[in-house]
N, C-alpha and C positions, 0 to 999 in steps of 0.2 A: 444485473449490470451487464449481462452477456449481450443484450440487444443494443447497448449503447456503443457509440463510436468512442474509441480510446485515443487520447492524445498524450504523448510523453513530453514533459517539460525537459529542457536541456539539462537541468540539474539531475533529474531522474536518470536520464541516459548516461550522464557522467558517472553517477553512483553505481548504476548497473554494470557498466564497463569495469570500474574499479573493483567491484565485488563479485565479478563473474556470475551475475544474475542475468539470465536471458529474457528477451521479450516473451518467449513462450512461458517461462517461469511466472512472469508477472500476470499473464493472461490466465494461467492456471489458478493463481491466487485470487484474481478478480472473480473467477467463476465459483470458487469454493470457500471463500473467506468468511470469517466471522468478524463482526465489528468489535474492536477493543476499546476505542475511545472515539468520542464525537467532538467535533469542533464547530458548533453551529454559528459562531460569530466570525469565522474566518472570512476574509475578503479577498477576492470578489465573490467567492462561492463557499458555502459551507463545505467542510471536508470531514474526513474520518480516517482513523487508523485501522487498517485491516490486518488480520493474522491469517495466513494461509500456509500451506505446505507444498513444496515442489521437490520431487526427487528425495523425499524424506527429510528435507531441511525446512526449518521455519523461516518464513519471510514476512516482514512487515511492509505494507504499502500504504503510503498516505495518498489519498485520492480525493479530489474535489469534484463535485458534480454540478454541471450546468444543466439543470432540468429543462430549461427553455430550448436548448439545442440538443438535448439527449446525448450529452457528451460527458465522459469520465476523463478527468485530467489527472494523470499520475504525477505527483509532486516529487516524491522521493521513494526509494526502495532500499531496504537493508535487512540483514540477518540480525535479529535481536540478540543483544549481549546479555550473558548470564549475570554480569555485574550490575545490570540496570533493571532486569526483569525477573520476576518470580518464576519458578518452574512452570512451564506451560506457556510462558510469554504473553499472558493476558493482563497482567497487572505489574506496574512498576514497583520496584523495591522501595520501601519507605526509609 
């Protein structure tokens, strides 16, 4: 994903501001992340939930990819909640 152009949706920028997550943090996650969930039926582009770490903190990034334009579109960004995610933040609690 490093070679792709990255676009931040307004929602992602708002959430990053509210949660004190920087653009640099998100780029770090995009470079090093692992895929946690896939959303192949999302419209207008398939998306996925990524888990990465920045400054020792876990960060989830939902990103859609427009392969035709080689663009990654950041939809939202957040620190995963222990009340929702299993330890390691790779699987949701049941």
